[in-house]
PQR file with spaces between the fields and no chain letter, atoms N, CA, C, O and H, PARSE charges and radii, in Angstrom:
ATOM       1  N    UNK     1     103.161  118.975   85.904 -0.4000 1.5000
ATOM       2  CA   UNK     1     104.416  118.339   86.242 -0.0000 2.0000
ATOM       3  C    UNK     1     105.546  119.319   85.918  0.5500 1.7000
ATOM       4  O    UNK     1     105.623  119.861   84.816 -0.5500 1.4000
ATOM       5  N    UNK     2     106.400  119.528   86.885 -0.4000 1.5000
ATOM       6  CA   UNK     2     107.529  120.431   86.666 -0.0000 2.0000
ATOM       7  C    UNK     2     108.589  119.752   85.795  0.5500 1.7000
ATOM       8  O    UNK     2     108.537  118.546   85.554 -0.5500 1.4000
ATOM       9  H    UNK     2     106.337  119.088   87.781  0.4000 1.0000
ATOM      10  N    UNK     3     109.539  120.546   85.336 -0.4000 1.5000
ATOM      11  CA   UNK     3     110.620  119.993   84.517 -0.0000 2.0000
ATOM      12  C    UNK     3     111.413  118.952   85.308  0.5500 1.7000
ATOM      13  O    UNK     3     111.790  117.910   84.773 -0.5500 1.4000
ATOM      14  H    UNK     3     109.581  121.526   85.532  0.4000 1.0000
ATOM      15  N    UNK     4     111.658  119.241   86.563 -0.4000 1.5000
ATOM      16  CA   UNK     4     112.394  118.309   87.426 -0.0000 2.0000
ATOM      17  C    UNK     4     111.628  116.993   87.576  0.5500 1.7000
ATOM      18  O    UNK     4     112.219  115.917   87.488 -0.5500 1.4000
ATOM      19  H    UNK     4     111.352  120.088   86.998  0.4000 1.0000
ATOM      20  N    UNK     5     110.335  117.076   87.798 -0.4000 1.5000
ATOM      21  CA   UNK     5     109.507  115.877   87.921 -0.0000 2.0000
ATOM      22  C    UNK     5     109.471  115.101   86.612  0.5500 1.7000
ATOM      23  O    UNK     5     109.503  113.870   86.621 -0.5500 1.4000
ATOM      24  H    UNK     5     109.854  117.950   87.870  0.4000 1.0000
ATOM      25  N    UNK     6     109.406  115.805   85.492 -0.4000 1.5000
ATOM      26  CA   UNK     6     109.388  115.157   84.179 -0.0000 2.0000
ATOM      27  C    UNK     6     110.688  114.394   83.938  0.5500 1.7000
ATOM      28  O    UNK     6     110.663  113.262   83.455 -0.5500 1.4000
ATOM      29  H    UNK     6     109.381  116.804   85.485  0.4000 1.0000
ATOM      30  N    UNK     7     111.819  115.006   84.273 -0.4000 1.5000
ATOM      31  CA   UNK     7     113.116  114.336   84.082 -0.0000 2.0000
ATOM      32  C    UNK     7     113.237  113.120   84.995  0.5500 1.7000
ATOM      33  O    UNK     7     113.760  112.086   84.581 -0.5500 1.4000
ATOM      34  H    UNK     7     111.839  115.926   84.665  0.4000 1.0000
ATOM      35  N    UNK     8     112.761  113.234   86.229 -0.4000 1.5000
ATOM      36  CA   UNK     8     112.786  112.099   87.156 -0.0000 2.0000
ATOM      37  C    UNK     8     111.893  110.975   86.642  0.5500 1.7000
ATOM      38  O    UNK     8     112.253  109.800   86.714 -0.5500 1.4000
ATOM      39  H    UNK     8     112.336  114.074   86.566  0.4000 1.0000
ATOM      40  N    UNK     9     110.725  111.347   86.123 -0.4000 1.5000
ATOM      41  CA   UNK     9     109.798  110.366   85.547 -0.0000 2.0000
ATOM      42  C    UNK     9     110.451  109.658   84.361  0.5500 1.7000
ATOM      43  O    UNK     9     110.400  108.432   84.268 -0.5500 1.4000
ATOM      44  H    UNK     9     110.432  112.301   86.065  0.4000 1.0000
ATOM      45  N    UNK    10     111.059  110.417   83.462 -0.4000 1.5000
ATOM      46  CA   UNK    10     111.704  109.829   82.284 -0.0000 2.0000
ATOM      47  C    UNK    10     112.818  108.867   82.683  0.5500 1.7000
ATOM      48  O    UNK    10     112.967  107.805   82.079 -0.5500 1.4000
ATOM      49  H    UNK    10     111.100  111.413   83.537  0.4000 1.0000
ATOM      50  N    UNK    11     113.594  109.230   83.687 -0.4000 1.5000
ATOM      51  CA   UNK    11     114.666  108.361   84.168 -0.0000 2.0000
ATOM      52  C    UNK    11     114.097  107.074   84.767  0.5500 1.7000
ATOM      53  O    UNK    11     114.599  105.983   84.499 -0.5500 1.4000
ATOM      54  H    UNK    11     113.473  110.093   84.178  0.4000 1.0000
ATOM      55  N    UNK    12     113.058  107.208   85.570 -0.4000 1.5000
ATOM      56  CA   UNK    12     112.439  106.033   86.188 -0.0000 2.0000
ATOM      57  C    UNK    12     111.838  105.113   85.137  0.5500 1.7000
ATOM      58  O    UNK    12     111.960  103.892   85.239 -0.5500 1.4000
ATOM      59  H    UNK    12     112.651  108.095   85.787  0.4000 1.0000
ATOM      60  N    UNK    13     111.193  105.683   84.131 -0.4000 1.5000
ATOM      61  CA   UNK    13     110.626  104.875   83.047 -0.0000 2.0000
ATOM      62  C    UNK    13     111.728  104.143   82.300  0.5500 1.7000
ATOM      63  O    UNK    13     111.553  102.980   81.936 -0.5500 1.4000
ATOM      64  H    UNK    13     111.094  106.675   84.048  0.4000 1.0000
ATOM      65  N    UNK    14     112.849  104.790   82.065 -0.4000 1.5000
ATOM      66  CA   UNK    14     113.972  104.140   81.382 -0.0000 2.0000
ATOM      67  C    UNK    14     114.478  102.944   82.193  0.5500 1.7000
ATOM      68  O    UNK    14     114.767  101.890   81.626 -0.5500 1.4000
ATOM      69  H    UNK    14     112.991  105.735   82.360  0.4000 1.0000
ATOM      70  N    UNK    15     114.586  103.100   83.510 -0.4000 1.5000
ATOM      71  CA   UNK    15     115.012  101.984   84.362 -0.0000 2.0000
ATOM      72  C    UNK    15     114.015  100.836   84.287  0.5500 1.7000
ATOM      73  O    UNK    15     114.412   99.680   84.144 -0.5500 1.4000
ATOM      74  H    UNK    15     114.351  103.956   83.970  0.4000 1.0000
ATOM      75  N    UNK    16     112.729  101.142   84.381 -0.4000 1.5000
ATOM      76  CA   UNK    16     111.700  100.103   84.343 -0.0000 2.0000
ATOM      77  C    UNK    16     111.697   99.406   82.984  0.5500 1.7000
ATOM      78  O    UNK    16     111.581   98.182   82.922 -0.5500 1.4000
ATOM      79  H    UNK    16     112.406  102.081   84.497  0.4000 1.0000
ATOM      80  N    UNK    17     111.822  100.166   81.900 -0.4000 1.5000
ATOM      81  CA   UNK    17     111.872   99.554   80.570 -0.0000 2.0000
ATOM      82  C    UNK    17     113.048   98.603   80.454  0.5500 1.7000
ATOM      83  O    UNK    17     112.911   97.503   79.918 -0.5500 1.4000
ATOM      84  H    UNK    17     111.917  101.160   81.951  0.4000 1.0000
ATOM      85  N    UNK    18     114.195   99.016   80.950 -0.4000 1.5000
ATOM      86  CA   UNK    18     115.387   98.168   80.915 -0.0000 2.0000
ATOM      87  C    UNK    18     115.169   96.905   81.743  0.5500 1.7000
ATOM      88  O    UNK    18     115.506   95.802   81.313 -0.5500 1.4000
ATOM      89  H    UNK    18     114.307   99.909   81.386  0.4000 1.0000
ATOM      90  N    UNK    19     114.610   97.077   82.919 -0.4000 1.5000
ATOM      91  CA   UNK    19     114.336   95.936   83.802 -0.0000 2.0000
ATOM      92  C    UNK    19     113.371   94.960   83.139  0.5500 1.7000
ATOM      93  O    UNK    19     113.635   93.758   83.095 -0.5500 1.4000
ATOM      94  H    UNK    19     114.336   97.972   83.269  0.4000 1.0000
ATOM      95  N    UNK    20     112.255   95.471   82.623 -0.4000 1.5000
ATOM      96  CA   UNK    20     111.252   94.595   82.021 -0.0000 2.0000
ATOM      97  C    UNK    20     111.765   93.909   80.761  0.5500 1.7000
ATOM      98  O    UNK    20     111.436   92.749   80.512 -0.5500 1.4000
ATOM      99  H    UNK    20     112.041   96.447   82.659  0.4000 1.0000
ATOM     100  N    UNK    21     112.559   94.605   79.972 -0.4000 1.5000
ATOM     101  CA   UNK    21     113.060   93.989   78.738 -0.0000 2.0000
ATOM     102  C    UNK    21     114.060   92.875   79.029  0.5500 1.7000
ATOM     103  O    UNK    21     114.307   92.030   78.169 -0.5500 1.4000
ATOM     104  H    UNK    21     112.827   95.547   80.174  0.4000 1.0000
ATOM     105  N    UNK    22     114.636   92.860   80.227 -0.4000 1.5000
ATOM     106  CA   UNK    22     115.587   91.802   80.581 -0.0000 2.0000
ATOM     107  C    UNK    22     114.892   90.540   81.095  0.5500 1.7000
ATOM     108  O    UNK    22     115.540   89.509   81.274 -0.5500 1.4000
ATOM     109  H    UNK    22     114.435   93.546   80.926  0.4000 1.0000
ATOM     110  N    UNK    23     113.595   90.611   81.329 -0.4000 1.5000
ATOM     111  CA   UNK    23     112.859   89.474   81.883 -0.0000 2.0000
ATOM     112  C    UNK    23     112.311   88.568   80.785  0.5500 1.7000
ATOM     113  O    UNK    23     112.002   89.034   79.688 -0.5500 1.4000
ATOM     114  H    UNK    23     113.068   91.448   81.184  0.4000 1.0000
ATOM     115  N    UNK    24     112.188   87.263   81.081 -0.4000 1.5000
ATOM     116  CA   UNK    24     111.484   86.378   80.151 -0.0000 2.0000
ATOM     117  C    UNK    24     110.000   86.770   80.102  0.5500 1.7000
ATOM     118  O    UNK    24     109.489   87.415   81.017 -0.5500 1.4000
ATOM     119  H    UNK    24     112.438   86.885   81.972  0.4000 1.0000
ATOM     120  N    UNK    25     109.336   86.379   79.046 -0.4000 1.5000
ATOM     121  CA   UNK    25     107.933   86.768   78.842 -0.0000 2.0000
ATOM     122  C    UNK    25     107.055   86.353   80.020  0.5500 1.7000
ATOM     123  O    UNK    25     106.229   87.143   80.477 -0.5500 1.4000
ATOM     124  H    UNK    25     109.751   85.854   78.303  0.4000 1.0000
ATOM     125  N    UNK    26     107.219   85.139   80.513 -0.4000 1.5000
ATOM     126  CA   UNK    26     106.389   84.683   81.637 -0.0000 2.0000
ATOM     127  C    UNK    26     106.564   85.571   82.865  0.5500 1.7000
ATOM     128  O    UNK    26     105.592   85.901   83.543 -0.5500 1.4000
ATOM     129  H    UNK    26     107.890   84.497   80.142  0.4000 1.0000
ATOM     130  N    UNK    27     107.780   85.946   83.140 -0.4000 1.5000
ATOM     131  CA   UNK    27     108.037   86.808   84.306 -0.0000 2.0000
ATOM     132  C    UNK    27     107.476   88.208   84.089  0.5500 1.7000
ATOM     133  O    UNK    27     107.004   88.845   85.030 -0.5500 1.4000
ATOM     134  H    UNK    27     108.570   85.677   82.589  0.4000 1.0000
ATOM     135  N    UNK    28     107.528   88.687   82.841 -0.4000 1.5000
ATOM     136  CA   UNK    28     106.954   90.003   82.527 -0.0000 2.0000
ATOM     137  C    UNK    28     105.453   90.007   82.792  0.5500 1.7000
ATOM     138  O    UNK    28     104.913   90.972   83.335 -0.5500 1.4000
ATOM     139  H    UNK    28     107.911   88.169   82.076  0.4000 1.0000
ATOM     140  N    UNK    29     104.784   88.926   82.408 -0.4000 1.5000
ATOM     141  CA   UNK    29     103.341   88.807   82.654 -0.0000 2.0000
ATOM     142  C    UNK    29     103.079   88.806   84.157  0.5500 1.7000
ATOM     143  O    UNK    29     102.141   89.448   84.629 -0.5500 1.4000
ATOM     144  H    UNK    29     105.222   88.142   81.967  0.4000 1.0000
ATOM     145  N    UNK    30     103.910   88.082   84.906 -0.4000 1.5000
ATOM     146  CA   UNK    30     103.772   88.073   86.370 -0.0000 2.0000
ATOM     147  C    UNK    30     103.946   89.472   86.953  0.5500 1.7000
ATOM     148  O    UNK    30     103.233   89.856   87.880 -0.5500 1.4000
ATOM     149  H    UNK    30     104.672   87.561   84.523  0.4000 1.0000
ATOM     150  N    UNK    31     104.894   90.230   86.410 -0.4000 1.5000
ATOM     151  CA   UNK    31     105.128   91.603   86.887 -0.0000 2.0000
ATOM     152  C    UNK    31     103.861   92.442   86.770  0.5500 1.7000
ATOM     153  O    UNK    31     103.480   93.142   87.708 -0.5500 1.4000
ATOM     154  H    UNK    31     105.473   89.918   85.657  0.4000 1.0000
ATOM     155  N    UNK    32     103.215   92.367   85.615 -0.4000 1.5000
ATOM     156  CA   UNK    32     102.006   93.169   85.411 -0.0000 2.0000
ATOM     157  C    UNK    32     100.872   92.680   86.303  0.5500 1.7000
ATOM     158  O    UNK    32     100.081   93.484   86.797 -0.5500 1.4000
ATOM     159  H    UNK    32     103.525   91.799   84.852  0.4000 1.0000
ATOM     160  N    UNK    33     100.787   91.367   86.512 -0.4000 1.5000
ATOM     161  CA   UNK    33      99.759   90.827   87.400 -0.0000 2.0000
ATOM     162  C    UNK    33      99.988   91.279   88.835  0.5500 1.7000
ATOM     163  O    UNK    33      99.052   91.682   89.525 -0.5500 1.4000
ATOM     164  H    UNK    33     101.429   90.714   86.110  0.4000 1.0000
ATOM     165  N    UNK    34     101.248   91.207   89.283 -0.4000 1.5000
ATOM     166  CA   UNK    34     101.573   91.618   90.647 -0.0000 2.0000
ATOM     167  C    UNK    34     101.342   93.112   90.856  0.5500 1.7000
ATOM     168  O    UNK    34     100.887   93.532   91.919 -0.5500 1.4000
ATOM     169  H    UNK    34     102.009   90.879   88.722  0.4000 1.0000
ATOM     170  N    UNK    35     101.651   93.895   89.856 -0.4000 1.5000
ATOM     171  CA   UNK    35     101.518   95.348   89.978 -0.0000 2.0000
ATOM     172  C    UNK    35     100.066   95.784   90.099  0.5500 1.7000
ATOM     173  O    UNK    35      99.774   96.837   90.667 -0.5500 1.4000
ATOM     174  H    UNK    35     102.021   93.553   88.992  0.4000 1.0000
ATOM     175  N    UNK    36      99.160   94.978   89.569 -0.4000 1.5000
ATOM     176  CA   UNK    36      97.749   95.359   89.598 -0.0000 2.0000
ATOM     177  C    UNK    36      96.948   94.608   90.656  0.5500 1.7000
ATOM     178  O    UNK    36      95.746   94.836   90.796 -0.5500 1.4000
ATOM     179  H    UNK    36      99.397   94.123   89.108  0.4000 1.0000
ATOM     180  N    UNK    37      97.598   93.716   91.402 -0.4000 1.5000
ATOM     181  CA   UNK    37      96.877   92.965   92.428 -0.0000 2.0000
ATOM     182  C    UNK    37      96.806   93.779   93.720  0.5500 1.7000
ATOM     183  O    UNK    37      97.661   94.624   93.989 -0.5500 1.4000
ATOM     184  H    UNK    37      98.574   93.531   91.288  0.4000 1.0000
ATOM     185  N    UNK    38      95.794   93.512   94.492 -0.4000 1.5000
ATOM     186  CA   UNK    38      95.614   94.245   95.744 -0.0000 2.0000
ATOM     187  C    UNK    38      96.638   93.809   96.791  0.5500 1.7000
ATOM     188  O    UNK    38      97.344   94.663   97.328 -0.5500 1.4000
ATOM     189  H    UNK    38      95.100   92.827   94.273  0.4000 1.0000
ATOM     190  N    UNK    39      96.749   92.509   97.104 -0.4000 1.5000
ATOM     191  CA   UNK    39      97.770   92.129   98.088 -0.0000 2.0000
ATOM     192  C    UNK    39      99.157   92.167   97.455  0.5500 1.7000
ATOM     193  O    UNK    39      99.423   91.443   96.496 -0.5500 1.4000
ATOM     194  H    UNK    39      96.175   91.816   96.668  0.4000 1.0000
ATOM     195  N    UNK    40     100.033   93.000   97.984 -0.4000 1.5000
ATOM     196  CA   UNK    40     101.383   93.141   97.429 -0.0000 2.0000
ATOM     197  C    UNK    40     102.306   92.109   98.052  0.5500 1.7000
ATOM     198  O    UNK    40     102.254   91.863   99.257 -0.5500 1.4000
ATOM     199  H    UNK    40      99.817   93.588   98.763  0.4000 1.0000
ATOM     200  N    UNK    41     103.144   91.511   97.234 -0.4000 1.5000
ATOM     201  CA   UNK    41     104.159   90.584   97.732 -0.0000 2.0000
ATOM     202  C    UNK    41     105.332   91.392   98.275  0.5500 1.7000
ATOM     203  O    UNK    41     105.462   92.584   97.997 -0.5500 1.4000
ATOM     204  H    UNK    41     103.186   91.710   96.255  0.4000 1.0000
ATOM     205  N    UNK    42     106.171   90.736   99.043 -0.4000 1.5000
ATOM     206  CA   UNK    42     107.329   91.434   99.600 -0.0000 2.0000
ATOM     207  C    UNK    42     108.449   91.579   98.576  0.5500 1.7000
ATOM     208  O    UNK    42     109.406   92.318   98.810 -0.5500 1.4000
ATOM     209  H    UNK    42     106.065   89.768   99.269  0.4000 1.0000
ATOM     210  N    UNK    43     108.344   90.888   97.452 -0.4000 1.5000
ATOM     211  CA   UNK    43     109.366   90.972   96.404 -0.0000 2.0000
ATOM     212  C    UNK    43     109.130   92.241   95.587  0.5500 1.7000
ATOM     213  O    UNK    43     108.015   92.465   95.117 -0.5500 1.4000
ATOM     214  H    UNK    43     107.567   90.287   97.262  0.4000 1.0000
ATOM     215  N    UNK    44     110.152   93.071   95.409 -0.4000 1.5000
ATOM     216  CA   UNK    44     109.972   94.295   94.617 -0.0000 2.0000
ATOM     217  C    UNK    44     109.562   93.972   93.179  0.5500 1.7000
ATOM     218  O    UNK    44     110.023   92.990   92.598 -0.5500 1.4000
ATOM     219  H    UNK    44     111.058   92.889   95.791  0.4000 1.0000
ATOM     220  N    UNK    45     108.706   94.797   92.625 -0.4000 1.5000
ATOM     221  CA   UNK    45     108.329   94.626   91.226 -0.0000 2.0000
ATOM     222  C    UNK    45     108.580   95.938   90.488  0.5500 1.7000
ATOM     223  O    UNK    45     109.161   96.869   91.046 -0.5500 1.4000
ATOM     224  H    UNK    45     108.332   95.595   93.098  0.4000 1.0000
ATOM     225  N    UNK    46     108.146   96.007   89.247 -0.4000 1.5000
ATOM     226  CA   UNK    46     108.431   97.169   88.397 -0.0000 2.0000
ATOM     227  C    UNK    46     107.905   98.470   89.002  0.5500 1.7000
ATOM     228  O    UNK    46     108.549   99.512   88.880 -0.5500 1.4000
ATOM     229  H    UNK    46     107.674   95.250   88.793  0.4000 1.0000
ATOM     230  N    UNK    47     106.754   98.420   89.644 -0.4000 1.5000
ATOM     231  CA   UNK    47     106.195   99.626   90.270 -0.0000 2.0000
ATOM     232  C    UNK    47     107.113  100.107   91.396  0.5500 1.7000
ATOM     233  O    UNK    47     107.366  101.304   91.530 -0.5500 1.4000
ATOM     234  H    UNK    47     106.231   97.573   89.743  0.4000 1.0000
ATOM     235  N    UNK    48     107.603   99.173   92.194 -0.4000 1.5000
ATOM     236  CA   UNK    48     108.519   99.531   93.281 -0.0000 2.0000
ATOM     237  C    UNK    48     109.806  100.139   92.735  0.5500 1.7000
ATOM     238  O    UNK    48     110.333  101.100   93.295 -0.5500 1.4000
ATOM     239  H    UNK    48     107.397   98.201   92.084  0.4000 1.0000
ATOM     240  N    UNK    49     110.306   99.576   91.643 -0.4000 1.5000
ATOM     241  CA   UNK    49     111.521  100.097   91.010 -0.0000 2.0000
ATOM     242  C    UNK    49     111.277  101.513   90.507  0.5500 1.7000
ATOM     243  O    UNK    49     112.097  102.405   90.728 -0.5500 1.4000
ATOM     244  H    UNK    49     109.878   98.795   91.188  0.4000 1.0000
ATOM     245  N    UNK    50     110.145  101.722   89.827 -0.4000 1.5000
ATOM     246  CA   UNK    50     109.815  103.058   89.325 -0.0000 2.0000
ATOM     247  C    UNK    50     109.785  104.070   90.471  0.5500 1.7000
ATOM     248  O    UNK    50     110.410  105.128   90.393 -0.5500 1.4000
ATOM     249  H    UNK    50     109.479  100.998   89.647  0.4000 1.0000
ATOM     250  N    UNK    51     109.058  103.735   91.527 -0.4000 1.5000
ATOM     251  CA   UNK    51     108.906  104.670   92.646 -0.0000 2.0000
ATOM     252  C    UNK    51     110.245  104.980   93.312  0.5500 1.7000
ATOM     253  O    UNK    51     110.504  106.127   93.677 -0.5500 1.4000
ATOM     254  H    UNK    51     108.551  102.876   91.590  0.4000 1.0000
ATOM     255  N    UNK    52     111.089  103.976   93.473 -0.4000 1.5000
ATOM     256  CA   UNK    52     112.391  104.189   94.104 -0.0000 2.0000
ATOM     257  C    UNK    52     113.285  105.074   93.241  0.5500 1.7000
ATOM     258  O    UNK    52     113.922  105.998   93.748 -0.5500 1.4000
ATOM     259  H    UNK    52     110.878  103.044   93.177  0.4000 1.0000
ATOM     260  N    UNK    53     113.334  104.795   91.939 -0.4000 1.5000
ATOM     261  CA   UNK    53     114.184  105.586   91.041 -0.0000 2.0000
ATOM     262  C    UNK    53     113.653  107.014   90.942  0.5500 1.7000
ATOM     263  O    UNK    53     114.431  107.967   90.981 -0.5500 1.4000
ATOM     264  H    UNK    53     112.817  104.045   91.527  0.4000 1.0000
ATOM     265  N    UNK    54     112.346  107.168   90.816 -0.4000 1.5000
ATOM     266  CA   UNK    54     111.735  108.494   90.723 -0.0000 2.0000
ATOM     267  C    UNK    54     112.052  109.315   91.977  0.5500 1.7000
ATOM     268  O    UNK    54     112.457  110.473   91.885 -0.5500 1.4000
ATOM     269  H    UNK    54     111.714  106.393   90.784  0.4000 1.0000
ATOM     270  N    UNK    55     111.865  108.704   93.140 -0.4000 1.5000
ATOM     271  CA   UNK    55     112.121  109.401   94.399 -0.0000 2.0000
ATOM     272  C    UNK    55     113.586  109.824   94.513  0.5500 1.7000
ATOM     273  O    UNK    55     113.877  110.958   94.894 -0.5500 1.4000
ATOM     274  H    UNK    55     111.536  107.762   93.215  0.4000 1.0000
ATOM     275  N    UNK    56     114.496  108.926   94.189 -0.4000 1.5000
ATOM     276  CA   UNK    56     115.926  109.252   94.273 -0.0000 2.0000
ATOM     277  C    UNK    56     116.316  110.319   93.250  0.5500 1.7000
ATOM     278  O    UNK    56     117.118  111.206   93.546 -0.5500 1.4000
ATOM     279  H    UNK    56     114.260  108.005   93.880  0.4000 1.0000
ATOM     280  N    UNK    57     115.749  110.231   92.053 -0.4000 1.5000
ATOM     281  CA   UNK    57     116.059  111.228   91.021 -0.0000 2.0000
ATOM     282  C    UNK    57     115.591  112.614   91.456  0.5500 1.7000
ATOM     283  O    UNK    57     116.304  113.597   91.255 -0.5500 1.4000
ATOM     284  H    UNK    57     115.098  109.511   91.812  0.4000 1.0000
ATOM     285  N    UNK    58     114.404  112.702   92.050 -0.4000 1.5000
ATOM     286  CA   UNK    58     113.913  113.997   92.537 -0.0000 2.0000
ATOM     287  C    UNK    58     114.832  114.564   93.616  0.5500 1.7000
ATOM     288  O    UNK    58     115.094  115.766   93.644 -0.5500 1.4000
ATOM     289  H    UNK    58     113.825  111.903   92.213  0.4000 1.0000
ATOM     290  N    UNK    59     115.313  113.710   94.488 -0.4000 1.5000
ATOM     291  CA   UNK    59     116.188  114.171   95.568 -0.0000 2.0000
ATOM     292  C    UNK    59     117.533  114.655   95.040  0.5500 1.7000
ATOM     293  O    UNK    59     118.123  115.577   95.602 -0.5500 1.4000
ATOM     294  H    UNK    59     115.101  112.733   94.464  0.4000 1.0000
ATOM     295  N    UNK    60     118.022  114.039   93.964 -0.4000 1.5000
ATOM     296  CA   UNK    60     119.366  114.350   93.473 -0.0000 2.0000
ATOM     297  C    UNK    60     119.399  115.439   92.415  0.5500 1.7000
ATOM     298  O    UNK    60     120.475  115.935   92.082 -0.5500 1.4000
ATOM     299  H    UNK    60     117.543  113.289   93.508  0.4000 1.0000
ATOM     300  N    UNK    61     118.257  115.818   91.885 -0.4000 1.5000
ATOM     301  CA   UNK    61     118.241  116.852   90.837 -0.0000 2.0000
ATOM     302  C    UNK    61     118.147  118.229   91.450  0.5500 1.7000
ATOM     303  O    UNK    61     118.122  119.226   90.727 -0.5500 1.4000
ATOM     304  H    UNK    61     117.383  115.414   92.156  0.4000 1.0000
């Protein structure tokens, strides 16, 4: 992983941590269940947030 990729990863993880910590426990459990299920719902979850932030961070760095 390059330095740029590492910084983008760290930024994306920070966003996901902030997002997950703002959720009630039941919703957090749902997030992890949705992230590991095969059929994806149309509602964005933590994985989608990570990927979007990571991609944008790579483009802007």
